[in-house]
Each structure stands twice: as structure tokens, then as C-alpha cells.
Backbone as CSV, one residue per row, in Angstrom:
resi,resn,N_x,N_y,N_z,CA_x,CA_y,CA_z,C_x,C_y,C_z
1,MET,25.884,12.242,16.544,26.114,11.256,15.467,25.756,11.876,14.124
2,ASN,26.659,11.798,13.154,26.417,12.337,11.819,25.364,11.511,11.099
3,ILE,24.405,12.212,10.445,23.293,11.516,9.780,23.803,10.624,8.647
4,SER,24.853,11.057,7.938,25.379,10.232,6.860,25.951,8.926,7.417
5,LYS,26.603,9.015,8.580,27.113,7.801,9.213,25.969,6.888,9.632
6,LEU,24.863,7.508,9.999,23.683,6.745,10.400,23.220,5.840,9.261
7,PHE,23.134,6.384,8.060,22.658,5.599,6.927,23.699,4.583,6.466
8,ILE,24.983,4.898,6.643,26.019,3.904,6.356,25.862,2.718,7.300
9,SER,25.620,3.021,8.557,25.411,1.959,9.549,24.184,1.138,9.212
10,LEU,23.129,1.832,8.780,21.895,1.145,8.401,22.158,0.196,7.243
11,SER,22.908,0.658,6.256,23.205,-0.161,5.088,24.017,-1.392,5.465
12,VAL,25.033,-1.187,6.309,25.891,-2.304,6.727,25.087,-3.328,7.513
13,LEU,24.293,-2.843,8.463,23.497,-3.762,9.287,22.499,-4.522,8.430
14,SER,21.866,-3.832,7.501,20.893,-4.478,6.631,21.545,-5.561,5.792
15,SER,22.748,-5.272,5.268,23.452,-6.256,4.441,23.780,-7.511,5.242
16,ILE,24.259,-7.304,6.481,24.588,-8.448,7.332,23.343,-9.262,7.642
17,PHE,22.274,-8.552,7.985,21.026,-9.228,8.359,20.468,-10.025,7.191
18,ILE,20.463,-9.402,5.996,19.916,-10.063,4.807,20.774,-11.265,4.411
19,THR,22.103,-11.104,4.489,22.997,-12.195,4.119,22.750,-13.433,4.969
20,ASN,22.476,-13.222,6.241,22.339,-14.341,7.164,20.938,-14.939,7.211
21,TYR,19.929,-14.118,6.957,18.577,-14.600,7.202,17.630,-14.567,5.994
22,ALA,17.889,-13.746,5.016,16.965,-13.595,3.899,17.351,-14.503,2.741
23,TYR,16.370,-14.707,1.846,16.636,-15.486,0.644,16.121,-14.697,-0.560
24,PRO,16.851,-14.718,-1.684,16.421,-13.945,-2.857,15.294,-14.659,-3.604
25,GLU,14.363,-13.869,-4.102,13.258,-14.417,-4.894,12.829,-13.387,-5.929
26,TYR,12.616,-13.847,-7.159,12.191,-12.936,-8.217,10.699,-12.663,-8.076
27,ASN,10.333,-11.385,-8.034,8.944,-10.975,-7.878,8.377,-10.602,-9.244
28,LEU,7.432,-11.383,-9.738,6.835,-11.123,-11.047,6.138,-9.771,-11.095
29,ALA,5.554,-9.355,-9.986,4.800,-8.098,-9.963,5.718,-6.888,-10.101
30,THR,6.813,-6.897,-9.368,7.713,-5.745,-9.375,8.797,-5.861,-10.434
31,GLY,9.039,-7.094,-10.929,10.095,-7.295,-11.901,11.479,-7.187,-11.298
32,ARG,11.569,-7.446,-9.992,12.851,-7.335,-9.308,13.124,-8.591,-8.478
33,GLU,14.402,-8.877,-8.305,14.777,-9.918,-7.351,14.839,-9.271,-5.977
34,GLU,14.116,-9.835,-5.030,13.988,-9.218,-3.721,14.419,-10.191,-2.630
35,ASN,14.977,-9.635,-1.577,15.399,-10.445,-0.442,14.276,-10.517,0.578
36,LEU,13.782,-11.697,0.828,12.650,-11.894,1.724,13.059,-12.690,2.952
37,LEU,12.464,-12.320,4.049,12.705,-13.018,5.308,11.544,-13.942,5.669
38,ILE,10.419,-13.746,4.997,9.199,-14.484,5.335,8.768,-15.311,4.131
39,SER,8.630,-16.601,4.306,8.252,-17.493,3.212,6.786,-17.313,2.846
40,LYS,6.400,-17.848,1.693,5.006,-17.774,1.264,4.088,-18.448,2.275
41,GLU,4.500,-19.586,2.803,3.674,-20.306,3.764,3.452,-19.481,5.028
42,LYS,4.516,-18.832,5.511,4.382,-17.997,6.702,3.529,-16.764,6.406
43,GLU,3.678,-16.243,5.205,2.872,-15.084,4.803,1.389,-15.434,4.841
44,ILE,1.033,-16.587,4.282,-0.362,-17.018,4.250,-0.893,-17.235,5.662
45,ASN,-0.101,-17.896,6.495,-0.530,-18.136,7.875,-0.701,-16.835,8.641
46,MET,0.211,-15.891,8.405,0.120,-14.594,9.055,-1.153,-13.863,8.626
47,GLY,-1.415,-13.871,7.307,-2.619,-13.210,6.798,-3.879,-13.832,7.349
48,ARG,-3.905,-15.158,7.427,-5.082,-15.857,7.944,-5.345,-15.476,9.403
49,SER,-4.287,-15.414,10.178,-4.415,-15.064,11.588,-4.945,-13.642,11.770
50,ILE,-4.406,-12.704,10.971,-4.858,-11.308,11.071,-6.293,-11.189,10.578
51,ALA,-6.644,-11.938,9.515,-8.002,-11.907,8.967,-9.019,-12.346,10.020
52,GLU,-8.664,-13.352,10.810,-9.567,-13.797,11.877,-9.813,-12.687,12.887
53,GLN,-8.773,-11.921,13.187,-8.912,-10.805,14.123,-9.755,-9.683,13.524
54,VAL,-9.569,-9.444,12.214,-10.358,-8.416,11.531,-11.845,-8.747,11.612
55,GLU,-12.168,-10.010,11.359,-13.567,-10.407,11.335,-14.169,-10.541,12.729
56,GLU,-13.321,-10.538,13.744,-13.818,-10.451,15.114,-14.132,-9.007,15.469
57,LYS,-13.330,-8.097,14.923,-13.501,-6.669,15.215,-14.640,-6.051,14.410
58,PHE,-14.760,-6.446,13.135,-15.790,-5.895,12.256,-16.742,-7.004,11.802
59,ASP,-18.011,-6.691,11.779,-18.989,-7.651,11.269,-18.920,-7.685,9.748
60,LEU,-19.155,-8.858,9.175,-19.252,-8.964,7.726,-20.609,-8.465,7.277
61,ASP,-20.639,-7.841,6.106,-21.897,-7.370,5.533,-22.810,-8.569,5.262
62,GLU,-24.025,-8.514,5.763,-24.959,-9.624,5.597,-25.665,-9.617,4.249
63,ASN,-25.406,-8.578,3.450,-26.007,-8.495,2.122,-25.272,-9.463,1.194
64,TYR,-25.920,-10.544,0.862,-25.305,-11.595,0.052,-24.881,-11.073,-1.319
65,LEU,-25.689,-10.185,-1.897,-25.379,-9.659,-3.226,-24.087,-8.846,-3.212
66,ASN,-23.879,-8.087,-2.150,-22.636,-7.324,-2.027,-21.427,-8.251,-1.948
67,GLN,-21.535,-9.285,-1.120,-20.432,-10.228,-0.971,-20.146,-10.950,-2.284
68,GLU,-21.211,-11.343,-2.962,-21.060,-12.060,-4.228,-20.416,-11.173,-5.292
69,LYS,-20.845,-9.925,-5.327,-20.314,-8.979,-6.315,-18.818,-8.761,-6.121
70,VAL,-18.407,-8.520,-4.888,-16.993,-8.275,-4.597,-16.168,-9.524,-4.862
71,ALA,-16.701,-10.691,-4.492,-15.983,-11.947,-4.726,-15.811,-12.223,-6.214
72,GLU,-16.848,-11.930,-7.000,-16.794,-12.183,-8.440,-15.781,-11.266,-9.122
73,ILE,-15.843,-9.976,-8.792,-14.894,-9.027,-9.391,-13.482,-9.345,-8.914
74,GLY,-13.361,-9.661,-7.635,-12.054,-9.979,-7.084,-11.422,-11.173,-7.767
75,LYS,-12.211,-12.202,-8.045,-11.684,-13.401,-8.701,-11.158,-13.074,-10.095
76,LYS,-11.875,-12.232,-10.818,-11.416,-11.851,-12.155,-10.079,-11.138,-12.100
77,ILE,-9.913,-10.296,-11.087,-8.648,-9.578,-10.935,-7.547,-10.540,-10.512
78,ALA,-7.848,-11.395,-9.536,-6.848,-12.341,-9.030,-6.377,-13.297,-10.121
79,ASP,-7.294,-13.683,-11.010,-6.960,-14.639,-12.068,-5.937,-14.098,-13.059
80,VAL,-5.824,-12.781,-13.153,-4.860,-12.192,-14.091,-3.680,-11.550,-13.351
81,SER,-3.641,-11.741,-12.045,-2.587,-11.113,-11.239,-1.279,-11.892,-11.352
82,ASP,-0.256,-11.388,-10.684,1.067,-12.003,-10.744,1.306,-13.027,-9.647
83,ARG,0.269,-13.319,-8.850,0.450,-14.328,-7.799,-0.690,-15.337,-7.861
84,LYS,-0.664,-16.120,-8.891,-1.722,-17.110,-9.093,-1.598,-18.286,-8.121
85,GLU,-0.484,-18.356,-7.393,-0.336,-19.439,-6.428,-1.142,-19.205,-5.157
86,LEU,-1.617,-17.959,-4.991,-2.410,-17.626,-3.808,-3.897,-17.864,-4.051
87,ILE,-4.592,-18.235,-3.000,-6.053,-18.299,-3.040,-6.561,-17.010,-2.386
88,PHE,-6.955,-16.053,-3.210,-7.402,-14.765,-2.696,-8.793,-14.877,-2.071
89,THR,-9.028,-14.072,-1.050,-10.331,-13.979,-0.392,-10.772,-12.523,-0.406
90,PHE,-11.993,-12.277,-0.853,-12.527,-10.919,-0.937,-13.822,-10.830,-0.127
91,LYS,-13.870,-9.895,0.820,-15.037,-9.782,1.681,-15.400,-8.323,1.943
92,VAL,-16.691,-8.105,2.255,-17.208,-6.772,2.562,-17.453,-6.676,4.058
93,LEU,-16.961,-5.605,4.672,-17.171,-5.371,6.091,-18.328,-4.398,6.285
94,ASP,-19.172,-4.681,7.254,-20.396,-3.908,7.470,-20.110,-2.675,8.314
95,LYS,-19.691,-1.620,7.652,-19.402,-0.360,8.332,-19.836,0.772,7.429
96,ASP,-20.726,1.644,7.945,-21.315,2.695,7.114,-20.533,4.001,7.135
97,ASP,-19.529,4.105,7.977,-18.832,5.388,8.109,-17.338,5.299,7.806
98,ILE,-16.918,4.202,7.181,-15.509,4.061,6.798,-15.429,3.828,5.295
99,GLU,-14.861,4.780,4.582,-14.725,4.666,3.134,-13.300,4.218,2.829
100,ASN,-13.096,2.908,2.910,-11.730,2.405,2.806,-11.727,0.953,2.355
101,ALA,-10.570,0.486,1.973,-10.340,-0.916,1.633,-8.905,-1.216,2.026
102,PHE,-8.601,-2.472,2.284,-7.242,-2.825,2.662,-6.975,-4.284,2.339
103,ALA,-5.691,-4.620,2.276,-5.275,-5.990,1.969,-4.338,-6.488,3.052
104,LEU,-4.416,-7.778,3.317,-3.528,-8.426,4.270,-2.586,-9.361,3.514
105,PRO,-1.442,-9.681,4.096,-0.545,-10.650,3.458,-1.274,-11.963,3.171
106,GLY,-0.891,-12.606,2.112,-1.472,-13.906,1.801,-2.724,-13.861,0.958
107,GLY,-3.221,-12.671,0.615,-4.345,-12.574,-0.308,-5.705,-12.305,0.298
108,TYR,-5.745,-11.700,1.479,-7.021,-11.357,2.117,-7.325,-9.885,1.849
109,VAL,-8.418,-9.633,1.119,-8.776,-8.268,0.722,-10.150,-7.924,1.293
110,TYR,-10.223,-6.757,1.928,-11.476,-6.304,2.537,-11.846,-4.918,2.011
111,ILE,-13.138,-4.696,1.859,-13.643,-3.373,1.495,-14.831,-3.064,2.401
112,PHE,-14.901,-1.854,2.888,-16.016,-1.459,3.751,-17.244,-1.123,2.901
113,LYS,-18.403,-1.446,3.450,-19.656,-1.245,2.722,-19.852,0.215,2.321
114,ALA,-19.427,1.147,3.166,-19.605,2.567,2.870,-18.926,2.954,1.563
115,LEU,-17.777,2.340,1.282,-17.069,2.619,0.029,-17.702,1.858,-1.121
116,LEU,-17.996,0.603,-0.897,-18.572,-0.251,-1.945,-19.811,0.380,-2.571
117,GLU,-20.692,0.888,-1.734,-21.984,1.381,-2.219,-21.884,2.685,-2.998
118,LYS,-20.715,3.307,-3.025,-20.547,4.561,-3.756,-19.798,4.380,-5.077
119,LEU,-19.463,3.127,-5.419,-18.651,2.876,-6.605,-19.412,2.085,-7.654
120,ASP,-19.135,2.391,-8.941,-19.679,1.537,-9.993,-18.723,0.355,-10.185
121,ASP,-19.040,-0.547,-11.105,-18.262,-1.783,-11.236,-16.802,-1.531,-11.596
122,ASP,-16.545,-0.620,-12.527,-15.162,-0.343,-12.926,-14.375,0.289,-11.776
123,GLU,-15.025,1.172,-11.025,-14.362,1.806,-9.881,-14.090,0.788,-8.780
124,LEU,-15.057,-0.084,-8.544,-14.868,-1.131,-7.539,-13.736,-2.067,-7.947
125,ALA,-13.714,-2.431,-9.219,-12.638,-3.286,-9.723,-11.287,-2.604,-9.541
126,ALA,-11.249,-1.289,-9.717,-9.998,-0.543,-9.562,-9.512,-0.575,-8.123
127,ILE,-10.428,-0.374,-7.186,-10.050,-0.408,-5.767,-9.538,-1.795,-5.394
128,ILE,-10.246,-2.823,-5.846,-9.840,-4.196,-5.559,-8.483,-4.494,-6.202
129,ALA,-8.308,-4.061,-7.453,-7.050,-4.309,-8.161,-5.879,-3.638,-7.452
130,HIS,-6.111,-2.464,-6.898,-5.068,-1.760,-6.147,-4.636,-2.598,-4.941
131,GLU,-5.615,-3.147,-4.233,-5.288,-3.970,-3.059,-4.598,-5.270,-3.471
132,VAL,-5.041,-5.867,-4.566,-4.374,-7.066,-5.080,-2.928,-6.724,-5.460
133,GLY,-2.729,-5.525,-5.990,-1.379,-5.070,-6.322,-0.472,-5.051,-5.104
134,HIS,-1.011,-4.593,-3.972,-0.228,-4.592,-2.738,0.198,-6.009,-2.361
135,VAL,-0.739,-6.955,-2.489,-0.448,-8.343,-2.130,0.603,-8.928,-3.074
136,CYS,0.416,-8.694,-4.377,1.332,-9.262,-5.367,2.747,-8.709,-5.222
137,ALA,2.853,-7.447,-4.894,4.175,-6.837,-4.699,4.730,-7.143,-3.311
138,ARG,3.926,-7.810,-2.491,4.311,-8.178,-1.127,4.684,-6.956,-0.295
139,HIS,3.937,-5.889,-0.471,4.228,-4.666,0.267,4.089,-4.862,1.768
140,GLY,3.056,-5.597,2.193,2.859,-5.808,3.622,4.019,-6.545,4.257
141,ILE,4.495,-7.588,3.580,5.611,-8.365,4.095,6.889,-7.536,4.120
142,LYS,7.144,-6.809,3.044,8.354,-5.984,2.993,8.272,-4.841,3.994
143,ARG,7.064,-4.364,4.238,6.878,-3.311,5.224,7.225,-3.847,6.625
144,LEU,6.815,-5.083,6.874,7.135,-5.722,8.152,8.641,-5.864,8.307
145,GLN,9.319,-6.274,7.239,10.772,-6.387,7.271,11.433,-5.034,7.507
146,SER,10.938,-3.999,6.838,11.488,-2.651,7.012,11.284,-2.172,8.434
147,SER,10.115,-2.467,8.986,9.803,-2.057,10.349,10.750,-2.716,11.336
148,LEU,11.074,-3.981,11.090,12.004,-4.696,11.950,13.381,-4.053,11.897
149,GLY,13.848,-3.757,10.663,15.143,-3.103,10.520,15.143,-1.720,11.135
150,TYR,14.044,-1.012,10.994,13.892,0.336,11.557,14.049,0.292,13.070
151,GLN,13.363,-0.656,13.694,13.398,-0.745,15.155,14.795,-1.081,15.656
152,ILE,15.478,-2.001,14.959,16.828,-2.378,15.369,17.772,-1.177,15.280
153,MET,17.727,-0.487,14.130,18.627,0.641,13.937,18.292,1.794,14.864
154,GLN,17.002,1.990,15.132,16.601,3.080,16.014,17.167,2.872,17.413
155,ILE,17.134,1.635,17.872,17.693,1.316,19.182,19.187,1.621,19.221
156,LEU,19.899,1.188,18.166,21.342,1.411,18.114,21.684,2.894,18.043
157,VAL,20.928,3.625,17.230,21.211,5.045,17.050,20.930,5.816,18.325
158,MET,19.797,5.521,18.953,19.431,6.252,20.158,20.442,6.001,21.284
159,ARG,21.007,4.805,21.299,22.023,4.511,22.310,23.298,5.304,22.043
160,GLY,23.596,5.527,20.740,24.830,6.222,20.396,24.704,7.732,20.400
161,ALA,23.471,8.229,20.310,23.270,9.676,20.266,23.471,10.281,21.649
162,LYS,24.230,11.379,21.703,24.570,11.976,22.989,23.697,13.166,23.352
163,ASP,22.904,13.664,22.422,22.070,14.821,22.729,20.708,14.670,22.076
164,SER,19.741,15.444,22.561,18.366,15.338,22.080,18.236,15.767,20.627
165,TYR,19.052,16.755,20.192,18.987,17.221,18.809,19.359,16.094,17.847
166,THR,20.444,15.376,18.147,20.881,14.272,17.286,19.839,13.168,17.254
167,ARG,19.266,12.861,18.422,18.241,11.824,18.480,17.024,12.214,17.651
168,ARG,16.643,13.499,17.737,15.478,13.964,16.974,15.752,13.904,15.478
169,LYS,16.937,14.336,15.044,17.286,14.303,13.628,17.368,12.869,13.113
170,ALA,17.884,11.977,13.945,17.959,10.573,13.553,16.556,10.014,13.358
171,GLY,15.660,10.368,14.280,14.270,9.918,14.161,13.613,10.451,12.904
172,GLU,13.893,11.724,12.566,13.324,12.314,11.355,13.875,11.603,10.109
173,ALA,15.151,11.264,10.120,15.766,10.581,8.977,15.112,9.225,8.755
174,PHE,14.900,8.491,9.842,14.232,7.193,9.742,12.813,7.372,9.222
175,GLY,12.137,8.393,9.752,10.758,8.637,9.333,10.653,8.909,7.849
176,GLN,11.585,9.701,7.326,11.585,10.001,5.894,11.864,8.746,5.069
177,LEU,12.734,7.882,5.585,13.037,6.637,4.892,11.789,5.773,4.791
178,MET,11.060,5.640,5.885,9.847,4.832,5.897,8.766,5.474,5.033
179,LEU,8.696,6.808,5.071,7.699,7.538,4.289,7.895,7.295,2.806
180,ALA,9.152,7.360,2.331,9.418,7.168,0.907,8.959,5.795,0.449
181,ASN,9.214,4.786,1.255,8.790,3.441,0.892,7.278,3.354,0.779
182,SER,6.573,3.979,1.696,5.119,3.920,1.701,4.540,4.568,0.456
183,ARG,5.063,5.717,0.086,4.570,6.413,-1.100,4.829,5.581,-2.345
184,GLU,6.016,5.016,-2.446,6.337,4.196,-3.612,5.431,2.973,-3.685
185,ASP,5.097,2.408,-2.540,4.187,1.258,-2.522,2.838,1.618,-3.124
186,GLU,2.321,2.786,-2.774,1.018,3.207,-3.285,1.060,3.399,-4.802
187,PHE,2.107,4.049,-5.284,2.232,4.260,-6.725,2.393,2.927,-7.459
188,GLU,3.176,2.028,-6.870,3.398,0.731,-7.504,2.107,-0.077,-7.548
189,ALA,1.329,-0.044,-6.468,0.054,-0.764,-6.437,-0.913,-0.193,-7.471
190,ASP,-0.878,1.122,-7.670,-1.731,1.744,-8.700,-1.331,1.268,-10.091
191,ALA,-0.023,1.217,-10.353,0.454,0.777,-11.672,0.054,-0.671,-11.933
192,LEU,0.185,-1.510,-10.916,-0.219,-2.909,-11.059,-1.727,-3.000,-11.269
193,ALA,-2.487,-2.150,-10.587,-3.944,-2.158,-10.736,-4.350,-1.867,-12.176
194,VAL,-3.700,-0.889,-12.796,-4.009,-0.560,-14.194,-3.752,-1.773,-15.086
195,LYS,-2.635,-2.447,-14.852,-2.296,-3.642,-15.641,-3.345,-4.737,-15.456
196,TYR,-3.738,-4.998,-14.224,-4.707,-6.061,-13.951,-6.092,-5.712,-14.493
197,LEU,-6.466,-4.440,-14.389,-7.776,-4.016,-14.905,-7.869,-4.256,-16.406
198,LYS,-6.827,-3.908,-17.124,-6.819,-4.123,-18.575,-6.921,-5.602,-18.904
199,LYS,-6.160,-6.420,-18.208,-6.169,-7.859,-18.467,-7.524,-8.491,-18.137
200,ALA,-8.180,-7.972,-17.102,-9.451,-8.553,-16.667,-10.639,-8.006,-17.439
201,GLY,-10.408,-7.048,-18.326,-11.485,-6.516,-19.153,-12.252,-5.354,-18.548
202,TYR,-11.694,-4.721,-17.528,-12.344,-3.547,-16.934,-11.726,-2.273,-17.498
203,ASN,-12.473,-1.199,-17.428,-11.980,0.087,-17.903,-11.019,0.662,-16.859
204,PRO,-9.729,0.799,-17.181,-8.766,1.303,-16.188,-9.054,2.726,-15.745
205,GLU,-9.846,3.454,-16.542,-10.185,4.816,-16.129,-11.101,4.814,-14.909
206,GLY,-11.599,3.632,-14.554,-12.345,3.512,-13.304,-11.486,3.886,-12.114
207,MET,-10.166,3.683,-12.243,-9.263,4.083,-11.175,-9.247,5.598,-11.012
208,LEU,-9.288,6.316,-12.136,-9.288,7.778,-12.080,-10.552,8.306,-11.421
209,SER,-11.712,7.762,-11.811,-12.966,8.244,-11.228,-13.085,7.829,-9.767
210,ALA,-12.524,6.664,-9.409,-12.532,6.244,-8.000,-11.683,7.198,-7.164
211,LEU,-10.522,7.584,-7.686,-9.671,8.531,-6.976,-10.332,9.900,-6.880
212,ASP,-11.084,10.280,-7.926,-11.820,11.540,-7.885,-12.830,11.532,-6.735
213,LYS,-13.523,10.410,-6.580,-14.520,10.305,-5.505,-13.857,10.341,-4.137
214,LEU,-12.734,9.640,-4.008,-12.011,9.647,-2.743,-11.519,11.054,-2.413
215,LEU,-11.056,11.765,-3.432,-10.583,13.134,-3.232,-11.734,14.042,-2.814
216,GLN,-12.889,13.861,-3.435,-14.056,14.668,-3.088,-14.481,14.416,-1.644
217,TRP,-14.503,13.150,-1.251,-14.886,12.836,0.132,-13.871,13.399,1.110
218,GLN,-12.607,13.354,0.748,-11.566,13.887,1.626,-11.749,15.385,1.834
219,MET,-12.065,16.107,0.754,-12.223,17.555,0.827,-13.486,17.959,1.575
220,GLU,-14.504,17.096,1.556,-15.761,17.408,2.220,-15.706,17.208,3.728
221,ARG,-14.722,16.472,4.197,-14.613,16.244,5.634,-14.236,17.528,6.340
222,LYS,-14.839,17.756,7.499,-14.572,18.986,8.243,-13.148,19.004,8.791
223,THR,-12.675,17.841,9.246,-11.310,17.751,9.744,-10.644,16.562,9.072
224,GLY,-9.662,16.822,8.241,-8.991,15.746,7.515,-7.889,15.119,8.352
225,PRO,-7.679,13.826,8.206,-6.601,13.148,8.940,-5.246,13.443,8.315
226,LYS,-4.672,14.584,8.662,-3.454,15.045,7.994,-2.300,14.064,8.143
227,ARG,-2.210,13.454,9.299,-1.092,12.549,9.495,-1.215,11.303,8.622
228,TYR,-2.425,10.934,8.255,-2.597,9.812,7.332,-1.990,10.155,5.988
229,TRP,-2.210,11.372,5.523,-1.679,11.765,4.214,-0.179,12.040,4.293
230,PHE,0.356,12.092,5.496,1.802,12.220,5.635,2.484,10.927,5.208
231,THR,1.796,9.790,5.323,2.390,8.520,4.951,1.806,7.943,3.672
232,HIS,0.891,8.648,3.034,0.318,8.202,1.774,0.320,9.374,0.792
233,PRO,0.567,9.112,-0.462,0.630,10.195,-1.446,-0.707,10.906,-1.573
234,TYR,-0.646,12.162,-1.956,-1.865,12.893,-2.266,-2.663,12.127,-3.321
235,LEU,-3.960,12.169,-3.206,-4.799,11.510,-4.208,-4.599,12.135,-5.578
236,SER,-4.379,13.448,-5.618,-4.162,14.114,-6.904,-2.880,13.611,-7.565
237,ALA,-1.836,13.362,-6.753,-0.580,12.840,-7.304,-0.768,11.407,-7.784
238,ARG,-1.520,10.620,-7.031,-1.799,9.251,-7.465,-2.574,9.266,-8.784
239,LYS,-3.520,10.180,-8.896,-4.301,10.268,-10.124,-3.394,10.609,-11.308
240,ALA,-2.444,11.499,-11.095,-1.512,11.875,-12.165,-0.694,10.670,-12.623
241,HIS,-0.208,9.890,-11.678,0.576,8.705,-12.018,-0.278,7.666,-12.740
242,VAL,-1.517,7.502,-12.276,-2.411,6.530,-12.920,-2.714,6.947,-14.350
243,ASN,-2.974,8.225,-14.555,-3.283,8.720,-15.890,-2.113,8.458,-16.839
244,LYS,-0.895,8.623,-16.338,0.291,8.356,-17.153,0.397,6.863,-17.469
245,GLU,0.030,6.001,-16.506,0.052,4.557,-16.737,-0.947,4.161,-17.825
246,ILE,-2.098,4.814,-17.836,-3.153,4.462,-18.785,-2.847,4.972,-20.191
247,THR,-2.464,6.238,-20.286,-2.307,6.882,-21.584,-0.867,6.904,-22.085
248,GLY,0.099,6.747,-21.181,1.498,6.854,-21.566,1.946,8.287,-21.709
249,GLN,1.088,9.223,-21.345,1.410,10.642,-21.461,1.106,11.348,-20.147
250,MET,1.688,12.534,-20.005,1.440,13.335,-18.824,0.938,14.714,-19.241
251,THR,-0.204,15.097,-18.701,-0.756,16.415,-18.999,-0.097,17.460,-18.099
252,PHE,-0.333,18.718,-18.419,0.201,19.805,-17.585,-0.361,19.709,-16.173
253,GLU,-1.655,19.391,-16.066,-2.283,19.258,-14.746,-1.637,18.120,-13.952
254,ASP,-1.372,16.999,-14.626,-0.708,15.880,-13.966,0.666,16.296,-13.451
255,TYR,1.396,17.002,-14.293,2.738,17.438,-13.925,2.703,18.320,-12.682
256,MET,1.761,19.269,-12.649,1.653,20.179,-11.517,1.265,19.436,-10.249
257,ASN,0.382,18.441,-10.386,-0.023,17.667,-9.211,1.155,16.895,-8.621
258,ILE,1.986,16.321,-9.493,3.140,15.560,-9.018,4.167,16.491,-8.390
259,VAL,4.438,17.627,-9.033,5.412,18.581,-8.505,4.950,19.111,-7.154
260,ASP,3.661,19.470,-7.053,3.141,19.990,-5.787,3.259,18.962,-4.683
261,GLU,2.971,17.695,-5.015,3.026,16.642,-4.000,4.447,16.402,-3.529
262,GLU,5.392,16.412,-4.460,6.763,16.109,-4.095,7.427,17.267,-3.355
263,SER,6.909,18.476,-3.518,7.498,19.615,-2.833,6.807,19.923,-1.524
264,TYR,5.816,19.124,-1.165,5.048,19.365,0.040,5.860,19.044,1.279
265,VAL,5.826,19.917,2.263,6.521,19.701,3.527,5.523,19.837,4.656
266,MET,5.466,18.822,5.506,4.546,18.873,6.634,5.016,19.916,7.638
267,PRO,4.080,20.708,8.193,4.471,21.732,9.157,4.775,21.178,10.540
268,TYR,4.519,19.889,10.741,4.771,19.325,12.069,5.107,17.853,11.954
């Protein structure tokens, strides 16, 4: 099966699926009219259900001051975000060896204590704003929709492919398609974070120093999770994009970081 025909088929199937099941909605965060398959009510219910599972798997931090701090900063960010119709929830998970934060559909934002305790207020606000950006742009919901389309097309392609080489190339093509979306989501969430930080009165350069810390921790690890960075942009490239969002300019170092990231090819 020719790869170009594969993407034509993907486009046709997507158009049919969207025409029959999706509804257009203007997204204030992205500034685009987007076709959604999942309503706001379903998004909230989905997020609530997943949040319950998260809190069963991870204990909440019992430090009241930590919870209060994250909730207070989170509220300031949410109040200036593009989805004021949501009731955001911000919580700290009690884990000392995970330096991460994540957002669920519907406005559920979590940060692990290990990350929280290494950030100052502006850096913490930046991390939270990034996660709020994901929610406002509905990246999780759109990712779910993309995953559904991916699975449908993968089934059709694999049935039509007559040899292992074609099947492997088709899989790689799909993987690259999903990868591009993921990288763009991260950059878009960073851009939204800068906007929200400015509106909420935080120093947007906190995002740069937070990324510096994340990059330092990544480099200090004896074995880095390479496959994780296969689906997320390099921190140096994210920093370059953030710096451009803040200053409106790009330095030579920023340019080199972006070029290096975009020319990177995974060896496996």
C-alpha cells in the first residue's frame, strides 16, 4: 500500500467521521474552530472518573500548606484562563521520586511533591499554567479523538497491507503523525502558560527557570527515558519557544536549540 494513499484514506475517513459525529466549536485558547466529539459535560465526567482513580493510586500530600499553596496559585491562573466555565481542581500527590505534573480533562491538575518542593512561586505558577494550558486547549480530549481515529485507520491499513515492510512503514507514518501532534501540544501549552502568567501577575521567566531545572534533572539521571522524549519536545527547544513568546525575539542559542530538536532522528 502506497503511504500517500494511506494518508488520503485517513483524510477521507476522518472527514466522514467528523461530518457524522462531531460538532464545531470555537476554542478561545487556540483561536480556532475545532471539531469535537466529546461535549463539555462528558469531558468533566471523564476527568472526574480518572481523577478518582489517580487518587486511589497515589496518596495526596498531607502537608496542608503545600495543598493550600498549589490551590491558591492554581486559582489565580484559572481565573485568567480561557475556560472560566470549568471549576479547576489543583492537588499535590505525595511522591518523593517523581518530578512531574499532569492535567486531566475537565480541569483536574496534579503536581507531585518532589517537583513542588524544588520550585519557587513563579516556577510553580509556570508549571501549573502549562497544565491549565493543556486543559484550555482541550489537548487531552483531542488526543483521545486522534487515538480513536488512529486505531480505526491502523486496523484498515493492516488489513490492506500485503507484506511486513508495508505494515511497518504504515505504522511509522502513523507514529510520526501522532508525534507531531504531541509536540505541538506541548509548545501550545507553553505559549498559553506565558499568556496566563502575565495576566495573573507572575513573572513568565519562571517558565524558563523551571525548564532549566527540569533539564538539569534530566541530565543528572543515569538512564534517561529516551522514549518519553520521543513523544515530547526537547526541554531546550521548549525553552527556546518560551523565550520567543516572552520577548518576541529569538536568540542564536534559541535558534540552534530549535534546529537541533527538529533535525533529531531517533535511532530506534
